[in-house]
N, C-alpha and C positions, 0 to 999 in steps of 0.2 A: 066501202070504197078504198081501194089500195092507193096509197100515196107514193110517189116516186121520190127516191133519195136525191137530194140536190147537192152538188159539189161544184164550186166555181172553177175548178181546174179540170181539164181533159186528162184522160189516162196518159196521153203522150207528154203533157206538161208535167204530170206527177213523176213519170219516169225520168224526165230530163232533170228535174230538181233533185231526185234521189241520187242520180248519177253524179251531179255536181258536188254533193256532200259526201259521196262515197258510201251510201247505204243501200242495201239491196231491196228493202221493202219498208212500207210505212210501219208495220208491226215492229221492225227492227229499231225504229226510232224510240219505242217505248221499252226496249229490252233492259235499260239500266234501272227501270222502276220495278222493285220487287212485286211479284204477283199479288201478295197480300195487301199491298197498298193501292192496287188498281181498283177503280170503282166499276163494278159490272152491273149493279142495279141501284135504284134509288129507293131506299127504305124510308119513305116519308111517313111521319106520324099521322094519325087520324085527324080529321078536321076539327077545328075549335071555333068557338064563337068569338065575336069581336072582343068582348070583355075578357075572355080567357086568353086570347092572343095578346092583348095589351098587358095583362098581368104577367104572362110568360116573358114578354120582352123586358118588362121592368126587372124581373128576376135576373135575366141575362145581363142587363145593364149593371145591376148591383155587383155582379161577379167581376166587372171590369175595374173594380177598385176606384169608384168615383169619388170616394171621400178621403183619399190619400192626400197628404201634404206633399206636393210634387216639387222635388228639387232636381229633377232629371231634365236635361236639355239635349245636347248633342245634335241639334238641328231641328228639334220639334219642341215647341214652347207653349207653356200654359199662360196665355195672356187674357186679359179682360176683353170681351167682345161687346161693343156698344149695342144696345137693343135695336138701333136703327139698321144695323147690318142684317140681322135676321128679318126684320120687317120689310125692308126694301127689296132685298134679294129674293124674298119669298113671294113677291108679287107675281101674278100669273104670267104677265108678259115677259118676265125674265126667267122664272122658275121652270116654265114648260118649254121654253125655246131651246132648241138643241144647238144648231150652228148655222150661220148665215151662208148657205150655198147659193141663195139668190139674193145678193146684197141689196138690190133695189127694193126688195120687199122687207128688209130688216133694218130700216133706218135707226130705230131706237136702240137695237142691240149694237149696231155698228158705232153709233155715237158713244155709247157707254164704253165700248172697247177702245175707241179713239181717245176718250178722256183717260182711260186706264193707261194707255201708252204714254200719254202726256205726263201722268203722275209718276210713272216709272222713270221716265227721262229726267224729271226734276229730282227724284230721289237719288238716282245714280250719278247725275251730272253728265250724262252722255246724250247723244243727239237723237238716236232712234231706238224704238222698242217694237217688238212684235206683240201680237195679241195673246201671249202667254204660251207656256209649254206644260208638260206633264207635272214635273216637280223639279226641285233644285238639283238632284243628282243627274237627271237626264239633260237638264239645261247646261250643266258643266260639260257633259259629253258632247252636246251639240256645239258648244263654244269651241271645243277642241277641233271638231270637224270644220267649223267656220275658219279657224286659224289656218288649218291645213290647206283649205281651198284658197284662202286669201294670199298665202305665202308660197303656195305650190311646194311645200315641204312636208315631211312625214314624221319628224321627231318632235315629241311632246314631252315636256318636263312638268312634273306635278310635285308640289311640295308635300312631304309626308305629314305635314300639319293639317292638310285638307281632310275633311271627314272621311274615314275609312269606307263608309257606306257609299259615298259619292265616288271614291276612287275605284271601288269594285264595279260600279256601273260604267265608269269611264273605261276601265280595262275591258269590259265586255263589249262595249261599243267599238273600241279601236281594234279588238281582236279580229274583226271582220274587214279590216282595212289594211292596206299596206302601210302600217304605222309602227313606229318605235316609241314605246311608252317607258319613260325613265322616272322612277320615284326617287326623290331626294330625301334621305333620312333626316328626321328632325334633330335639331341640336338645342337642348335645353328648352324645348317647347316652342322653338322659333325656326324660321327658314334657315337652313344650313348654307350660309353664304359661300363658304369655301367649296362645298360640293356643287353649288350652282355655277360658280366660276369655272369649275373643271368640266361641267357637262354642257354649258351654254356655248353653242358654236354656230357656224354659218348654215347648218342643216336644221336648226331648231325652228319649229313653227310657232311655238308658244310656251310660255311658263304659266302654270295654273297655281294660284295661291288662294288662301282663304283669310277673311278679315271680318271679325276676329276668328282665330283658328279653333280647331277642335279642342285644344287645351284651354281655350278661353282667352288666350293672349292676343293683344293688339300689337302686331309687328309694325315696326316703323318702315314703311315702304317709301316714305317721302325723301329719305336721305338726309334728314336734319340731325340725326343723332350720331355721335361718335361711335365707331370710326368710319362711318359711311361718308362718302364725299359726293356721290351722285344718287339720284333716286333709282328705285328698282326699275321703273319704266324706262329711264334713260339707259340703264345697263342692258335691258332686254332689247330695246330698240336699236342699240348700237350693233347688234348682231342681226338685225333685220327681222326679229321675231316679235310676236304680239304678247301683251300682258293681259291675262284673264284673271279677274278677281271675283271670287265667290263671296257674297256678302250676307249678313244677317240684317234684314231690312230695318228692324227696330233700332239697331245700333247706329244706323245712319242718321238718326235724329240728332246725334251729337258728334259723330265721327266725320272725318273728311270723306267726301264721296269718292267712288272709284275714278270719276272724271278728274277730280282735283289731284288724284295720285298718278294720273297719266295712263290709266288703264285703257285698253282698246275695247274690251268687252267686259261686261259685268253680268253675273248670274246670281241667282239666289232662289231659295224656297219661300213661297208666299204664304205658308201656313200661319206664320206669326201675324199676318195682316188680316185679321178678322175671320180666320178659319179655325174651327175647333180641332182638337187632337183626333177625336173620332176613331180611336183604336187604329190609327195608321193612315188615315186619308178620308176623302180625297183632299188634295192640295193643288197648288199650281206652281209652275216654274216661271220665274221672270228672267228676261234676257234683254240687255240693252247694249248698244255699241256706238262707235263713232260712225258718222254718216258714210264714210268711205267704204264701210263694210256692209252696207245695207243689202246689197245684192247677194251676199252670202248668208244672210240671216234665214233661219228655218221658219216654217209655219206661215201663219197669216200676218199681214200688216194691213191695218186699216188706214186709209188716206182720206183727206178732206178735199172736196171739189165743189163745183157748182153745176147745176143742170142747165139745159138749154135756155131756161128763163132767168138764169142768174141766181137761182135759189141755192142756198147752202145744202150740201149733201155729203154722204159718206160712201166709200166704195172699198172693196178689197183690192189691194194692189200688190204687185210683185209676188204673185202666188206661185213660187217655185217649189211646189210640193207635189207628191205623186198623184194626187187626184186631178191635177190640172195639166200636167205635162207628162212626157214619157218617164216611166219609173227610173230609168238609169240616169236621167238628167236632173232629177229632183234633188233639192238640197236636204230634204228630210222626208220622213213619212209621218210627221205629226198630223194626227187626225182630230180626235176629240181634244181640243186645246184647253179644256178646263175653264171655259170662259165664265161659267157661273161662279167658280171660286175666285177667278180674277176680278169679277164684278164685286164680290165681297171685299176684296182687297182695296178696290177703288173707293167703295163706300166707307171703309174703315179709315183710309187716309183722308178722305174728305171730311169725315166727322171730327177727326182730331185736328186737322190743319197743321201747318208748319210748326207753330209754337206748341201745339198739343203733342205732336210727335217728339219734339225736343224734351218737353216736360216728362213724357212717358219714359224716354230713354234715360233721363237723369234719375228718375225714380228707380228704375231697374239697377242702374249703376250704384246708386247710394245704398240700396238694400243689400246688394251683393257685397259691397265693401264692409258693411256692418257684420254680415255673416262671416266674411273672410277673417276679420279681426277677432271675432269671438272664437272661431274654430282654431285659429293659430295659437290661442292661449292654452288649448288642451294638451296634456302631457303626451308626447310622442307624435303629435300632429305637426306637419310642416307644410306651409304653402310652397308649392313646387317652384314657381317662377317669380322672378322679380319684375317681369315686364308688366305694363298696365293691362288691366282686364276690363271687360264690360259687365256682363251679368253672369259670367261663368268663370270659374277658376279651378285649378287642380290642387288637391292636397295629397300628401303622402301619409299613409297610416302605418302603424306598427303591426297591423294584421291585414290579411287579404281583404280587399275592398268588397269583393262579392259576398264574403261571409258577413261583413258588417251590414251591407245593404239588405241581405236576406233577413237578418235579425231585426232590423228597424222596420221592415215591412209589417211585422207583427204588431208594431206600435203605431201603425197608421202613417208611417213616414217613408216615402220613396227618396232615399238619401242622396242619390246621384247616379252617375254613370261610371261603372267600373271599367278601367282601361285595360285590364288583363286580357280579355278576349280579343282586343283590338291591336294591342302593341306588346310584343314579346318583352318579358321582364318587367311588366308594369302591373303586376298582380296587386300591389298595395296602393295603387294610384286611383283616386276617385275625382271625377269632375262634378262639381256642385254648381247648380244653376239656381238663381234667385230672380224671379220676375216680380212685377208689381203686385201680383196676387198674394204673395207670401207676406204674412203679417209678422210683426216683431215677435208675437207670441209663438208663431210657428217656427221662426228661426231659433228662438231661445229653446224651444222644445227639441229641435234637431240637435243643438249643441249639448243639451242635457242628456238626451238618450244616447248620443254618440259617446259621451264620456262614460256612461254606464257600461256600454259594450266594450270599451277599451280597457276598463278596469276588471272585467270578468276574465 
């Protein structure tokens, strides 16, 4: 029986789209990809038994360096995950559920997402949250679009201390909009205040900052340190712009929340909240905002209500996304909102509680301070910034950081994140991350092996 090819677009629609982007044919879209890299056939191996397949997967997993002592961060962190997270999120009613298109039939899922939103609001100190986004980078881009809609402006300022990965995603998103993206070069690992003052004007929609930033520094956005006289939020608001803060959720266990700092929107990556590294994903993006911006928030929002009998219930509300309204009127095209990963984040936060999260954050900070002090004693090693840090810090080495990292991998140590590929002129800079999982023995071994490499 011959099967027909299915395409959701008509030939006329395809030609219209090609004309809009200035391409003659679909084949021309793939022209930049070298022919040798295009997949023309699927050369699948022969079938294996269940046991053989399991053994093969174990071998592949072993190749992913599972036994390394990880001192790499940069937005993705090796944290302890309580057993309750795997157990509860693995229950069939959660694990097999996709997404609540018919909310009246999905009360359990909706209630879980409602509680997730509540947890994110408490964590960030802001009024409203949606039911999660793809990841932290796309959340930052969505926040920029929110600010543009809310202010009816098109200029976006982003601190150069924001993760370069997130800034790349941000630039990609805004390249398809009538937007001006201005990056402020870092100054000693902190926000360049002079450059901000020069660029912040009446056309600015938002300033995007990160807290702690990619160098590990905790910038003072509150305006309490000299020579600041006003908070960063007040400075931004004076020009009618919004302040967007990208956060590391675990750090908020001991740091001031974005709400306390006057931020209008807070975003972050939820990987550190009960989600494993898993070779790059999946994760989820969190976003919260002041209530005045709720109608510009992308994705789904779960609300609490009562039915006709007065019984408590949950519904999807303010669904301004492409599946529910006309495409050109949607606030986003967020589809799979990573709700299972968000559920893991909720279980993680619930298992720890407020005090547990604070204890976890302090443990991260204290271990990082120990590592920082030990590394600073090595000949030729300098801690780059004097600003406070959480569980990441930047050191300057007398040799290229990438070279040192490669050598230490052979010793079972992933020593950190080299900044050379991310910032010009930073070839000798290394960001070291210490989470609660790193023991004193592992930290001491890092210091010892690094000293050996520096002496060679």
